C-alpha positions as CSV (number, residue, x, y, z in Angstrom):
1,X,-10.9,-46.9,-35.8
2,X,-8.9,-47.2,-32.4
3,X,-11.0,-45.5,-29.6
4,X,-9.8,-43.4,-26.7
5,X,-12.4,-43.6,-24.0
6,X,-12.5,-40.4,-21.8
7,X,-14.4,-41.0,-18.8
8,X,-15.9,-38.0,-16.8
9,X,-15.2,-39.5,-13.3
10,X,-16.9,-36.5,-11.8
11,X,-20.3,-37.1,-13.7
12,X,-20.3,-40.8,-13.2
13,X,-19.4,-40.6,-9.6
14,X,-22.3,-38.3,-8.6
15,X,-24.8,-40.2,-10.7
16,X,-23.6,-43.7,-9.0
17,X,-24.1,-42.0,-5.6
18,X,-27.7,-41.0,-6.3
19,X,-28.5,-44.4,-8.0
20,X,-27.7,-46.7,-5.1
21,X,-29.0,-46.4,-1.6
22,X,-27.0,-45.8,1.5
23,X,-27.8,-49.1,2.7
24,X,-25.2,-50.6,0.5
25,X,-22.3,-51.2,2.8
26,X,-19.6,-53.8,3.5
27,X,-20.1,-56.3,6.4
28,X,-17.8,-53.7,8.3
29,X,-19.9,-50.9,7.8
30,X,-18.0,-49.1,4.9
31,X,-20.5,-47.1,2.6
32,X,-19.8,-48.3,-0.9
33,X,-22.9,-47.3,-3.0
34,X,-20.9,-44.7,-5.1
35,X,-17.9,-46.9,-5.5
36,X,-20.1,-49.9,-6.5
37,X,-22.1,-47.7,-9.0
38,X,-19.1,-46.0,-10.5
39,X,-17.2,-49.4,-10.8
40,X,-20.2,-51.0,-12.6
41,X,-20.7,-48.3,-15.0
42,X,-16.9,-48.1,-15.8
43,X,-16.8,-51.9,-16.4
44,X,-19.9,-51.7,-18.4
45,X,-18.6,-49.1,-20.9
46,X,-15.4,-51.0,-21.0
47,X,-17.3,-54.2,-22.2
48,X,-19.5,-52.2,-24.6
49,X,-16.8,-50.5,-26.4
50,X,-13.9,-52.4,-26.0
51,X,-11.6,-49.2,-26.3
52,X,-7.8,-49.5,-27.1
53,X,-7.0,-46.5,-24.8
54,X,-8.9,-45.4,-21.6
55,X,-8.5,-42.4,-19.0
56,X,-10.7,-41.2,-16.3
57,X,-10.7,-37.5,-15.2
58,X,-11.8,-35.9,-11.8
59,X,-12.5,-32.5,-10.6
60,X,-10.2,-31.5,-7.7
61,X,-11.3,-29.9,-4.5
62,X,-9.8,-26.6,-5.3
63,X,-11.6,-23.4,-6.9
64,X,-11.4,-23.3,-10.7
65,X,-10.5,-20.4,-12.7
66,X,-14.3,-19.9,-13.3
67,X,-14.8,-19.3,-9.6
68,X,-12.0,-16.6,-9.8
69,X,-13.8,-15.0,-12.6
70,X,-17.2,-15.1,-11.1
71,X,-17.5,-16.0,-7.5
72,X,-21.2,-17.0,-7.5
73,X,-20.4,-19.7,-10.2
74,X,-22.2,-22.9,-9.0
75,X,-22.6,-21.3,-5.5
76,X,-26.2,-22.6,-5.4
77,X,-25.2,-26.2,-5.4
78,X,-24.6,-27.7,-2.1
79,X,-21.0,-29.1,-0.9
80,X,-20.2,-32.5,-1.9
81,X,-22.1,-34.8,0.9
82,X,-19.3,-36.1,3.3
83,X,-20.7,-39.8,2.8
84,X,-19.8,-39.3,-1.0
85,X,-16.4,-37.6,-0.4
86,X,-15.5,-40.5,1.8
87,X,-15.7,-42.7,-1.2
88,X,-13.5,-40.9,-3.6
89,X,-10.4,-42.5,-2.3
90,X,-11.8,-45.9,-2.9
91,X,-13.0,-44.9,-6.4
92,X,-9.4,-44.0,-7.3
93,X,-8.3,-47.4,-5.9
94,X,-10.4,-49.1,-8.3
95,X,-9.2,-47.0,-11.2
96,X,-5.6,-47.5,-10.6
97,X,-6.3,-51.3,-9.8
98,X,-7.6,-51.6,-13.3
99,X,-4.4,-49.9,-14.8
100,X,-6.2,-46.7,-16.0
101,X,-4.5,-43.3,-15.7
102,X,-6.2,-40.6,-13.9
103,X,-6.0,-36.9,-15.0
104,X,-6.7,-34.2,-12.6
105,X,-5.5,-30.4,-12.7
106,X,-6.2,-28.0,-10.0
107,X,-7.9,-24.8,-11.2
108,X,-9.8,-26.8,-13.7
109,X,-12.9,-28.9,-14.1
110,X,-12.8,-32.6,-15.5
111,X,-14.7,-31.1,-18.5
112,X,-11.7,-29.0,-19.3
113,X,-9.2,-31.9,-18.9
114,X,-11.4,-34.2,-21.2
115,X,-11.8,-31.5,-23.7
116,X,-8.0,-30.8,-23.8
117,X,-7.2,-34.6,-24.2
118,X,-10.0,-34.8,-26.9
119,X,-8.5,-31.9,-28.8
120,X,-4.9,-33.4,-28.6
121,X,-5.9,-36.6,-29.9
122,X,-7.9,-35.2,-32.9
123,X,-5.0,-33.7,-34.9
124,X,-2.9,-36.9,-34.9
125,X,-5.8,-38.7,-36.9
126,X,-6.7,-42.2,-36.7
127,X,-8.1,-42.2,-33.3
128,X,-11.6,-41.4,-32.1
129,X,-12.4,-39.9,-28.7
130,X,-15.4,-41.2,-27.1
131,X,-16.4,-39.1,-23.9
132,X,-18.3,-41.0,-21.2
133,X,-20.6,-38.6,-19.4
134,X,-24.1,-37.6,-18.5
135,X,-23.2,-34.0,-18.6
136,X,-24.8,-32.4,-21.6
137,X,-22.1,-29.5,-21.3
138,X,-19.8,-32.0,-23.0
139,X,-21.8,-32.1,-26.1
140,X,-20.0,-28.8,-27.2
141,X,-16.8,-30.9,-27.6
142,X,-18.5,-33.1,-30.3
143,X,-16.7,-33.0,-33.6
144,X,-15.4,-35.2,-36.6
145,X,-13.4,-37.4,-34.3
146,X,-15.2,-37.0,-30.9
147,X,-18.3,-38.3,-29.8
148,X,-20.0,-38.4,-26.5
149,X,-21.9,-41.6,-24.9
150,X,-24.5,-41.1,-22.1
151,X,-24.7,-44.1,-19.9
152,X,-28.1,-43.1,-18.4
153,X,-29.8,-42.9,-21.8
154,X,-27.5,-45.6,-23.3
155,X,-27.2,-43.0,-26.4
156,X,-24.1,-42.1,-28.5
157,X,-24.3,-38.4,-29.6
158,X,-22.6,-36.9,-32.6
159,X,-23.1,-33.6,-34.4
160,X,-26.4,-35.0,-36.2
161,X,-27.9,-35.9,-32.7
162,X,-26.9,-32.4,-31.1
163,X,-28.4,-30.5,-34.1
164,X,-31.6,-32.5,-34.2
165,X,-32.0,-32.0,-30.4
166,X,-30.9,-28.5,-29.9
167,X,-31.3,-26.9,-33.5
168,X,-27.7,-25.9,-33.0
169,X,-24.2,-27.1,-34.0
170,X,-22.1,-28.4,-30.9
171,X,-19.8,-25.4,-31.4
172,X,-22.4,-23.1,-30.7
173,X,-23.7,-24.4,-27.4
174,X,-21.5,-22.1,-25.2
175,X,-22.8,-19.2,-27.4
176,X,-26.3,-20.3,-26.8
177,X,-25.6,-20.5,-22.9
178,X,-24.2,-17.2,-23.0
179,X,-27.6,-15.8,-24.1
180,X,-29.9,-18.1,-22.3
181,X,-27.7,-18.5,-19.3
182,X,-27.6,-21.9,-17.1
183,X,-29.2,-21.9,-13.8
184,X,-27.7,-25.3,-12.8
185,X,-24.1,-23.6,-13.0
186,X,-25.5,-20.1,-11.9
187,X,-24.5,-18.6,-15.3
188,X,-26.3,-15.4,-15.8
189,X,-26.8,-15.0,-19.5
190,X,-28.9,-12.1,-20.9
191,X,-32.0,-11.5,-19.0
192,X,-35.2,-11.4,-21.3
193,X,-33.6,-13.8,-24.1
194,X,-35.5,-17.1,-24.4
195,X,-34.5,-20.3,-26.2
196,X,-36.3,-19.4,-29.4
197,X,-34.8,-15.8,-29.7
198,X,-31.3,-17.3,-28.7
199,X,-31.7,-19.8,-31.5
200,X,-32.8,-17.2,-34.0
201,X,-30.0,-14.9,-33.3
202,X,-27.4,-17.7,-33.6
203,X,-28.9,-19.0,-36.8
204,X,-28.5,-15.3,-38.1
205,X,-25.2,-14.2,-37.0
206,X,-23.5,-17.5,-35.9
207,X,-21.6,-16.7,-32.6
208,X,-22.1,-14.2,-29.7
209,X,-19.2,-11.9,-31.0
210,X,-21.1,-11.5,-34.3
211,X,-24.5,-10.7,-32.7
212,X,-22.7,-7.9,-30.7
213,X,-21.0,-6.7,-34.0
214,X,-24.2,-6.5,-35.7
215,X,-26.7,-4.9,-32.9
216,X,-28.0,-2.2,-35.4
217,X,-29.5,-5.0,-37.3
218,X,-31.5,-6.4,-34.5
219,X,-34.9,-5.4,-33.5
220,X,-34.9,-2.4,-31.0
221,X,-36.3,-4.5,-27.9
222,X,-33.8,-7.3,-28.2
223,X,-31.1,-4.8,-28.9
224,X,-31.8,-3.0,-25.7
225,X,-31.6,-6.4,-23.9
226,X,-28.3,-7.3,-25.5
227,X,-26.8,-3.8,-24.9
228,X,-27.6,-3.6,-21.3
229,X,-26.3,-7.1,-20.6
230,X,-23.1,-7.0,-22.6
231,X,-20.6,-7.5,-19.9
232,X,-22.8,-10.4,-18.5
233,X,-23.2,-12.0,-21.8
234,X,-19.2,-12.1,-22.5
235,X,-18.8,-13.4,-18.9
236,X,-21.4,-16.1,-19.5
237,X,-19.8,-17.3,-22.6
238,X,-16.3,-17.6,-20.8
239,X,-17.9,-19.5,-17.9
240,X,-19.7,-21.8,-20.3
241,X,-16.9,-22.6,-22.6
242,X,-15.0,-25.7,-22.1
243,X,-11.4,-24.8,-22.4
244,X,-9.2,-27.1,-24.5
245,X,-5.7,-25.9,-23.4
246,X,-5.1,-27.2,-20.0
247,X,-1.4,-27.6,-19.4
248,X,-1.3,-31.6,-19.7
249,X,0.0,-33.7,-22.4
250,X,-1.8,-36.8,-23.7
251,X,0.6,-39.7,-24.3
252,X,-1.6,-42.4,-25.9
253,X,1.0,-45.2,-25.3
254,X,0.5,-44.7,-21.5
255,X,-3.3,-44.9,-21.9
256,X,-3.4,-48.2,-23.6
257,X,-6.0,-50.7,-22.4
258,X,-3.9,-53.2,-20.7
259,X,-4.0,-56.6,-18.8
260,X,-4.2,-55.5,-15.3
261,X,-3.3,-57.6,-12.1
262,X,-6.3,-59.6,-11.8
263,X,-5.4,-60.9,-8.3
264,X,-4.8,-57.2,-7.1
265,X,-8.3,-56.4,-8.5
266,X,-9.9,-59.5,-6.9
267,X,-8.5,-58.6,-3.6
268,X,-9.8,-55.1,-3.7
269,X,-13.3,-56.3,-4.8
270,X,-13.3,-58.9,-2.2
271,X,-12.6,-56.0,0.4
272,X,-15.2,-54.1,-1.0
273,X,-17.6,-57.4,-1.1
274,X,-18.3,-56.5,-5.1
275,X,-18.6,-60.4,-5.8
276,X,-21.1,-59.7,-8.5
277,X,-18.7,-57.2,-10.3
278,X,-15.9,-60.0,-10.5
279,X,-17.9,-61.5,-13.5
280,X,-17.8,-58.3,-15.3
281,X,-14.2,-57.9,-15.3
282,X,-12.5,-58.8,-18.9
283,X,-12.2,-62.6,-19.0
284,X,-15.1,-63.0,-16.6
285,X,-18.0,-65.4,-16.8
286,X,-20.7,-62.8,-17.8
287,X,-20.6,-62.3,-21.5
288,X,-24.0,-60.8,-21.9
289,X,-24.3,-57.1,-22.3
290,X,-24.7,-55.6,-18.8
291,X,-27.6,-53.2,-18.4
292,X,-26.2,-49.8,-17.5
293,X,-27.6,-48.1,-14.4
């Protein structure tokens, strides 16, 4: 089945930045650790999956609708380091040189853009969406024609893997976060509801909405916790849910894996002093599987 590779540029870029030391610079002193790591992972997954279509999505610098709904959203996270921000333009250069389209939409995260593109490819049939990310939030997008590949673990996740790991169907992950919260994103959840209780409630009622419609069937202690945090729970689900209706349109023919201008890429790699990555380009000398970071 033809594959559309949906690369979570934000996730891969941050991982690359932390995976390589800041001593990785050009002879002119330009820091390239994140650019190098990102490029290596991108070329590795292209070699591994040989997709017919590929796109890359990044976050933008502007606040998202989640920040407008809940000002403390992700406020505990430090701002992007300047030495990482300074490499973003170079990463875009690499992606464009390889002939890969970039999707970004102000007000939304890369997750939302990817979720929307994955949804648009699904109804057409005959094409599988494969999301490349190390962000477990993306697991909620898994469906019959959408899977997730995590480079760090070198694992491909489908519905079976999610249910085995979390005891939940992929589409219930946002409900789970609505109950449990998510400290990494500063999502409050329902204070006092632990993982086991959240799973029990979802097993019994199926969704956050059904839980609240059936409060009278829940034990008094849990019922009280849920009633007191009703607004927080509803808000938490909204924050945790990847939206799939971003105002963009997928045109598969424009995302085809194409022959790129090899001379242009070689010039860029030479400028960045990525000599070792030249062998990873399609048609390069290195045919063995490259170990991912």
